C-alpha positions as CSV (number, residue, x, y, z in Angstrom):
1,X,105.2,72.3,134.6
2,X,102.9,74.8,133.4
3,X,99.2,75.0,134.5
4,X,96.9,76.7,132.3
5,X,94.8,79.0,134.2
6,X,90.9,78.9,134.2
7,X,90.5,83.0,133.4
8,X,92.7,82.7,130.4
9,X,89.8,82.0,128.1
10,X,87.9,84.8,129.6
11,X,90.8,87.1,129.0
12,X,91.2,86.5,125.5
13,X,87.3,86.9,125.1
14,X,87.8,90.8,126.4
15,X,90.8,91.4,124.4
16,X,88.3,91.0,121.5
17,X,86.0,93.5,123.4
18,X,88.0,96.0,125.1
19,X,91.4,98.0,123.8
20,X,93.1,97.4,127.4
21,X,92.6,94.5,129.9
22,X,93.9,94.4,133.2
23,X,94.7,91.4,135.5
24,X,95.1,92.1,139.2
25,X,96.0,89.6,142.2
26,X,98.5,89.2,145.2
27,X,102.0,88.5,144.7
28,X,103.2,85.2,143.1
29,X,99.6,84.2,142.3
30,X,100.9,83.3,138.7
31,X,100.1,86.5,136.7
32,X,103.8,86.7,134.7
33,X,103.6,82.8,134.1
34,X,99.9,83.3,132.7
35,X,100.9,86.3,130.3
36,X,104.4,84.9,129.2
37,X,103.1,81.4,128.4
38,X,99.6,82.0,127.2
39,X,99.8,85.3,125.3
40,X,102.9,85.0,123.7
41,X,102.0,86.9,120.6
42,X,102.3,90.2,122.6
43,X,105.6,92.0,123.5
44,X,106.1,91.8,127.4
45,X,107.7,94.6,129.4
46,X,108.3,93.8,133.1
47,X,108.0,98.0,134.8
48,X,109.8,96.5,137.9
49,X,112.9,97.5,135.9
50,X,114.2,101.2,137.0
51,X,116.1,101.1,133.5
52,X,113.0,100.3,131.5
53,X,110.7,103.0,133.2
54,X,113.2,105.8,132.7
55,X,113.5,104.8,128.8
56,X,109.8,104.5,128.6
57,X,109.2,108.1,130.2
58,X,111.5,109.6,128.2
59,X,109.4,109.7,125.1
60,X,106.3,107.7,126.0
61,X,104.5,108.3,122.9
62,X,107.4,107.2,120.8
63,X,107.8,104.2,122.8
64,X,104.1,103.4,122.7
65,X,104.1,103.7,118.8
66,X,107.2,101.5,118.4
67,X,106.4,98.8,121.0
68,X,103.0,97.9,118.2
69,X,99.6,96.9,118.7
70,X,100.0,94.0,121.2
71,X,101.9,95.0,124.6
72,X,101.9,93.8,128.0
73,X,103.1,96.0,130.9
74,X,103.9,93.8,133.8
75,X,103.8,95.4,137.2
76,X,102.2,98.4,135.7
77,X,101.4,100.2,139.3
78,X,105.2,101.1,139.2
79,X,104.6,103.4,136.1
80,X,101.0,105.1,136.6
81,X,102.1,107.9,134.4
82,X,102.1,105.6,131.4
83,X,98.4,105.0,131.6
84,X,97.2,108.6,130.0
85,X,99.7,108.3,127.3
86,X,98.1,104.4,126.8
87,X,94.7,106.2,126.9
88,X,95.6,108.4,124.1
89,X,97.1,105.6,121.7
90,X,94.5,103.4,122.3
91,X,92.1,106.1,121.4
92,X,93.9,106.8,118.2
93,X,94.1,103.2,117.1
94,X,90.6,102.2,117.7
95,X,90.9,98.5,118.0
96,X,90.8,96.2,120.7
97,X,93.3,93.8,122.3
98,X,95.8,96.3,122.5
99,X,97.2,96.2,125.9
100,X,97.4,93.9,128.6
101,X,98.6,95.6,132.2
102,X,99.1,93.4,135.1
103,X,99.7,94.7,138.7
104,X,100.2,93.1,142.4
105,X,98.7,96.4,144.2
106,X,95.0,96.5,143.5
107,X,94.0,99.9,144.9
108,X,96.9,102.0,143.3
109,X,96.4,100.3,139.8
110,X,92.5,100.5,140.2
111,X,92.9,104.4,141.0
112,X,95.1,105.2,138.0
113,X,92.9,103.2,136.0
114,X,89.5,104.9,137.0
115,X,91.5,108.2,136.4
116,X,92.7,107.5,132.8
117,X,91.3,104.5,131.6
118,X,87.9,104.6,132.3
119,X,85.5,102.9,130.0
120,X,88.2,101.4,127.6
121,X,89.5,98.8,130.4
122,X,88.2,95.4,131.4
123,X,89.5,94.4,135.0
124,X,90.3,90.7,136.0
125,X,91.3,89.3,139.5
126,X,93.7,86.5,139.5
127,X,94.4,84.5,142.8
128,X,96.1,81.4,143.8
129,X,95.1,78.5,142.3
130,X,91.5,77.0,142.6
131,X,90.8,73.5,142.8
132,X,89.1,73.2,139.1
133,X,92.5,74.5,138.0
134,X,94.6,71.6,139.9
135,X,92.2,69.1,139.5
136,X,94.7,66.7,138.0
137,X,97.2,67.2,140.8
138,X,94.8,66.9,143.7
139,X,95.5,64.6,146.9
140,X,92.7,63.6,148.6
141,X,94.2,64.6,151.6
142,X,92.5,68.0,152.4
143,X,94.3,68.8,155.5
144,X,97.5,68.8,153.4
145,X,95.8,71.0,150.9
146,X,94.6,73.5,153.7
147,X,98.2,73.6,155.1
148,X,99.7,74.0,151.8
149,X,97.8,76.7,150.5
150,X,97.4,77.4,146.8
151,X,100.1,79.7,145.7
152,X,101.6,78.2,142.6
153,X,105.2,77.9,143.6
154,X,104.4,75.8,146.4
155,X,102.8,72.9,143.9
156,X,104.8,73.6,141.0
157,X,108.4,73.7,142.9
158,X,107.2,71.4,146.1
159,X,108.2,73.6,148.3
160,X,107.6,73.4,152.1
161,X,104.8,76.0,153.3
162,X,107.4,76.3,156.3
163,X,109.9,77.8,153.8
164,X,107.5,79.6,151.6
165,X,105.1,81.6,153.7
166,X,107.5,83.3,156.2
167,X,109.5,84.9,153.3
168,X,106.4,85.7,151.7
169,X,104.9,87.5,154.3
170,X,108.3,89.5,155.0
171,X,108.0,90.5,151.3
172,X,104.7,91.6,151.3
173,X,105.1,93.6,154.8
174,X,108.3,95.2,154.0
175,X,107.9,95.9,150.4
176,X,104.4,96.4,149.5
177,X,102.6,97.6,152.7
178,X,105.8,100.1,152.7
179,X,104.8,101.1,149.2
180,X,101.0,101.2,149.8
181,X,100.7,103.0,152.9
182,X,103.2,105.1,155.6
183,X,102.9,102.3,158.4
184,X,105.6,103.1,161.1
185,X,105.4,100.1,163.2
186,X,105.7,97.1,160.8
187,X,105.8,95.1,164.0
188,X,102.1,96.1,165.2
189,X,100.7,95.6,161.7
190,X,102.4,91.8,161.7
191,X,100.4,91.5,165.0
192,X,97.3,92.7,163.9
193,X,97.7,90.0,160.8
194,X,98.0,87.6,163.0
195,X,95.2,88.5,165.2
196,X,93.2,88.6,162.0
197,X,93.9,84.8,161.2
198,X,92.6,84.3,164.3
199,X,89.3,85.6,163.8
200,X,89.0,83.9,160.5
201,X,85.4,82.7,159.7
202,X,83.7,85.5,162.4
203,X,82.0,88.6,162.6
204,X,84.4,91.6,162.5
205,X,84.2,93.7,165.5
206,X,86.4,96.6,165.0
207,X,86.7,97.6,168.8
208,X,88.1,94.1,170.0
209,X,90.4,94.1,166.9
210,X,91.5,97.6,168.0
211,X,92.0,96.6,171.7
212,X,93.9,93.5,171.3
213,X,96.4,95.2,168.6
214,X,96.7,98.3,171.0
215,X,95.6,100.6,167.9
216,X,92.4,102.8,167.4
217,X,89.4,101.8,165.3
218,X,89.8,103.9,162.5
219,X,93.5,102.4,162.5
220,X,91.6,99.0,162.3
221,X,89.4,100.2,159.6
222,X,92.3,101.3,157.5
223,X,94.3,97.9,157.8
224,X,91.5,95.8,156.9
225,X,91.1,97.9,153.8
226,X,94.7,97.6,152.9
227,X,94.8,93.7,153.5
228,X,91.8,93.5,151.4
229,X,93.0,95.8,148.7
230,X,96.4,93.8,148.5
231,X,94.0,90.5,148.1
232,X,95.1,89.0,151.6
233,X,91.8,88.8,153.1
234,X,88.1,89.3,151.8
235,X,84.8,89.7,153.4
236,X,80.9,88.0,153.3
237,X,78.6,90.7,154.0
238,X,75.1,89.5,155.8
239,X,72.5,88.2,153.5
240,X,69.3,90.3,153.6
241,X,66.5,91.4,151.2
242,X,66.8,94.9,152.4
243,X,70.4,96.1,151.2
244,X,70.7,98.8,153.8
245,X,71.1,96.1,156.0
246,X,73.7,94.5,154.1
247,X,75.7,97.6,154.4
248,X,75.0,98.1,158.1
249,X,75.7,94.8,159.8
250,X,79.3,93.8,160.2
251,X,81.0,91.4,157.5
252,X,82.5,88.2,158.4
253,X,86.6,87.8,157.6
254,X,88.1,85.5,155.4
255,X,91.7,84.8,153.9
256,X,91.8,84.0,150.3
257,X,94.6,81.3,150.9
258,X,94.2,78.4,154.1
259,X,98.4,78.1,154.0
260,X,98.9,81.6,154.6
261,X,96.5,81.4,157.8
262,X,98.3,78.4,158.8
263,X,101.8,80.2,158.8
264,X,100.6,82.9,160.7
265,X,98.8,80.7,163.4
266,X,102.4,79.1,163.7
267,X,100.6,75.6,162.8
268,X,103.4,73.2,162.6
269,X,102.2,70.6,160.0
270,X,98.8,69.1,158.7
271,X,98.6,66.7,161.4
272,X,98.2,69.6,164.0
273,X,95.2,71.3,161.9
274,X,92.7,68.6,163.0
275,X,92.8,69.2,166.7
276,X,93.7,73.1,166.1
277,X,90.5,75.2,167.9
278,X,90.2,76.9,164.7
279,X,89.6,73.9,162.7
280,X,85.9,74.3,161.8
281,X,86.6,78.1,160.6
282,X,89.7,76.9,158.6
283,X,87.6,74.5,156.7
284,X,85.0,76.6,156.5
285,X,87.4,79.0,154.9
286,X,89.0,76.3,152.7
287,X,85.3,76.0,151.1
288,X,84.4,79.6,150.7
289,X,87.9,80.8,149.5
290,X,88.1,78.4,146.7
291,X,84.1,79.0,146.0
292,X,85.6,82.9,145.5
293,X,88.6,82.0,143.3
294,X,86.4,80.0,141.0
295,X,84.0,82.9,140.5
296,X,86.7,85.4,140.0
297,X,88.6,83.1,137.7
298,X,85.5,83.0,135.4
299,X,85.5,86.3,134.9
300,X,82.5,87.2,137.3
301,X,82.0,89.0,140.6
302,X,81.2,87.1,143.8
303,X,77.9,87.6,145.0
304,X,78.5,85.6,148.3
305,X,77.0,86.3,151.8
306,X,76.4,84.7,155.2
307,X,73.3,84.7,156.9
308,X,72.5,85.2,160.7
309,X,69.1,85.6,162.7
310,X,68.7,87.2,165.9
311,X,68.3,83.7,167.6
312,X,71.5,82.5,166.6
313,X,70.4,80.6,163.7
314,X,72.7,80.8,160.9
315,X,73.7,79.7,157.1
316,X,77.4,79.9,156.5
317,X,77.2,80.9,152.8
318,X,74.6,82.2,150.5
319,X,75.3,82.6,147.0
320,X,72.7,84.8,145.3
321,X,71.6,83.9,141.8
322,X,69.1,86.2,141.4
323,X,66.5,88.1,144.1
324,X,64.3,84.9,144.2
325,X,67.1,82.5,143.7
326,X,69.8,81.3,146.2
327,X,72.4,78.5,146.8
328,X,72.8,77.8,150.8
329,X,75.7,76.1,151.7
330,X,76.4,74.8,155.1
331,X,80.4,73.7,155.9
332,X,81.0,71.5,158.6
333,X,84.3,70.2,159.2
334,X,83.5,66.8,161.0
335,X,84.5,64.0,159.0
336,X,81.4,61.8,160.0
337,X,77.8,63.0,159.1
338,X,75.6,64.1,161.9
339,X,71.8,64.9,161.5
340,X,72.5,67.7,163.5
341,X,74.3,69.5,160.6
342,X,70.8,70.1,158.5
343,X,68.9,71.7,161.5
344,X,69.6,75.2,160.4
345,X,68.5,74.5,156.8
346,X,65.1,73.6,158.2
347,X,64.8,76.2,160.8
348,X,65.4,79.1,158.5
349,X,64.0,77.9,155.3
350,X,60.7,76.4,156.3
351,X,58.7,79.6,155.4
352,X,60.4,80.5,152.0
353,X,57.8,79.7,149.5
354,X,58.8,82.8,147.6
355,X,62.4,82.0,147.3
356,X,64.0,79.0,145.2
357,X,66.6,77.7,147.5
358,X,69.5,74.9,146.3
359,X,70.8,73.1,149.6
360,X,74.0,72.0,150.1
361,X,76.0,70.6,153.0
362,X,79.7,70.4,152.7
363,X,81.8,68.3,155.3
364,X,85.2,66.6,154.5
365,X,84.3,63.0,153.8
366,X,80.8,63.0,152.6
367,X,79.1,60.0,150.4
368,X,77.5,62.1,147.9
369,X,73.8,61.7,148.4
370,X,70.6,63.8,148.8
371,X,68.7,64.0,152.0
372,X,65.2,65.2,151.9
373,X,66.0,68.3,149.7
374,X,69.6,68.8,150.8
375,X,72.7,67.7,148.6
376,X,75.6,66.2,150.7
377,X,78.8,66.5,149.4
378,X,82.8,66.9,150.2
379,X,85.0,69.3,149.5
380,X,86.3,67.9,146.5
381,X,82.9,68.3,144.9
382,X,82.5,71.6,145.9
383,X,83.0,72.9,142.1
384,X,80.2,71.5,140.7
385,X,78.1,73.7,142.4
386,X,79.3,76.3,139.7
387,X,80.3,74.0,136.9
């Protein structure tokens, strides 16, 4: 079963505009399948192969000239020395759509791209499936979806999450982390990752994370950056008209995949999620994580925030469309509607005459309706916010 990814059409458009297109994303998010199935007009080279890397670097210019003007280099972070030669060749040819570079290690690939290919490359992010991509295969059982997660191999090969995620995490920690940063104690790093899973949907407290893990605050900062750069976690910054306050105040922590959270927290099955202490945060992560994936897969950069006032009133997610127009989302895990779900909308936006606000309440089994000016939808209709 091959499922076409939403980002495919965007990549084709970018190949008409740039000589080089890159695709970053976490390991096993479907990059190789995307490239091999939907860009078959390109010659494909996987730079995981040591023999191929050695052959290329024995005569890089000669290899690039003989390979033609439509070439894919998968796992390109394994041969960053090649990028400067790609720059030379692409500049000489002066045509678009020459090279597609794919990699699983974002910051290494982007560092080399920024040094060698600035202005010549369009950068894209491919994450695990979003809801729009698997709409024909969706179950109405949102708890099962949260538990399974959205990595392609789980859906396509029908792999039990308990068989998939422990191996995925072991590979990520023992291989990728060792490559990306010299971490001596991988056991402590694993503990840190589990603690982060227990803080999902919360404002980051660096001191608390440091104390609970037994590491320094500077190490916490470094490891959070590492998890972000390798597409395990992402952050929502606070929404404020003053951009300096967005930078100063602490962000909230989320994971790209809820199946990974469930594995880290040792949740044994889907039935256990509903009564798990972090159920509300998991459902919030489920919805927000999918919105982030949709935006990346449409070729855009997420512009998502959270909003919280000093009196404790907050809105789970703000999507900024412009300086005077936003989408505000409240995400509640309760399956039965409660009017208390609407309180924050009315308290926060009662004096927002200069701001156009589109209000949505999302909860698992909503009857699609509108109360006052608040649209009430369930998780399966959340993609309609954008598409």
